[in-house]
N, C-alpha and C positions, 0 to 999 in steps of 0.2 A: 481583215482578220477580226473575229469576234472578241469581245472583252473576256478577260480571264475570270474563270469561275471555279472555285474549289468544290469539287463534287461531293466531298465529305464534310461540308460546312455544317450541315444539320447534325451529323454524328458528333462533330467537334463541339458544337454548342451543347448538345446533351451531355457529353463527357465533362465539359466545364461545369455544368450544373451539378453533376454527380460529384465532381471534385469539391465544389463549394459546400455541398451537403456533408461530404466526408470531413471537410475542414471544420465545419460548425459542430459536427458530432464529436470531433477530437477536442474542440474547445470546451464543450459541455463535459466530456469525460475528464479533462484536466481540472475543471472546476470541481467535479466530484471528488477527485483525488485531494485537492486542497481542503475541501470540506471534511473529508475523512481524516486527514492529518490533524485538522483543528479539533475534531471530536476526540481523537486519541490523546492529543496534548491536554485537552480539558479534563478528560477522565483520569489521566495519569496525575495531573495536578491535584484533582479532588481526592484521589486515593492517597497520595503522599501527604497532603495536608491533614486528612482525617487520621491517618496512622501516626503522624508525628505528634498529634495532640495526646495520644494515649501513652501514658507512662506511669510507672509506679504501681502501687497496690490498687486493685479494683474489686468491686463487689462481683459476685457471680453473675448477676444479671447484666451488669455493665460489660463484663468480659464476654459474655455470650452475645450481647448486642454488637459489640465491637468485632467479634469473630464473624458474626453473620454479615455485618457491613463489609468487612474485608473480603469475604467470599463473594458477595454480590458485586462489590466494586471490582474485584479482580476479574470476575466473569464478564462484567460490562467492558472492562478494558480489553480483555481478550477478544470479545465480539467486535469492538471498535477496530482493533488491529486487523482482524480477519476481514472486516468490511473495507479497510484501507487496501489490503492486498488484492481484494476483488476489484476495487476501483482502479488500482494501478494496472491490473491485467486488462481490464476493459479499455483503459487509455492506450495501452500498448497495441491492442487489436485495432482501435480506431486510428492510431498513427500509421499502422501498416495499411489499412484501407485507404487512408488519405494519400500515402506514398504511391500506392498502386494507381489510384485515380489520376494523380498528378503525372505519373509516367505515361499513362495513356494519352492524356492531353498533349504532353510534350512530343510524343511520337506523331500525333496528328499534326502538330505545329511544324515539325521537321518535314513531314510529307508535303505539307502545303508549301513550305519554303522551296523544297526541291521542285515541285510542280510549277510554282511561280517562276523559278529560274529557267526551267525548260520552256515555259511559255515566253519569257522575255527573249531567250535565245532564238526561238522560232519567229517571234515578232520582228526581231532585229534582222534575221535572214530575209523575211518577207519584205521589210523596208529596203534592205540592200538590193534585193531583186528588182523592186520597183524603180529605185534610183538607177540601177544598171540598165533597165529597159528604157528609161527616159534618155539616158546618155547615149545608148546605142541608136535610138530613134533619131535623136538630134544629129548624131554623127552621120547617119545615112542621108539625112536631109541636107547636110552640109552646114548645119548651124553650129555655133559655139557658145 
């Protein structure tokens, strides 16, 4: 009997590469989420620090500068939060892609295991048949 060979080995190898690529994409997306969270935290801290410094009576120009800063800072913070939401969405999509790729690899692995077991059973049957033939031949010749 010839050696076991999984006919879909090439497909499984390609799927494993796709899974690895999806896993790396997910890692990059998660890194992007962490960076976006850091930017949000930095901008929020800067906004809070600047607004905490302003108190009491101010000149008109100082008030207008502060208001302008607050507006720009607030817009910057909103933009950072929006970027974080986009990064989180991207990470979710990458996680789904990785899960899908991993399922495909797992399905091929299960198929290989099933085919390997079928091969082993067939191989054992063939070996049993050979042993039976030897025993029958010896019995016919009167050997023991």
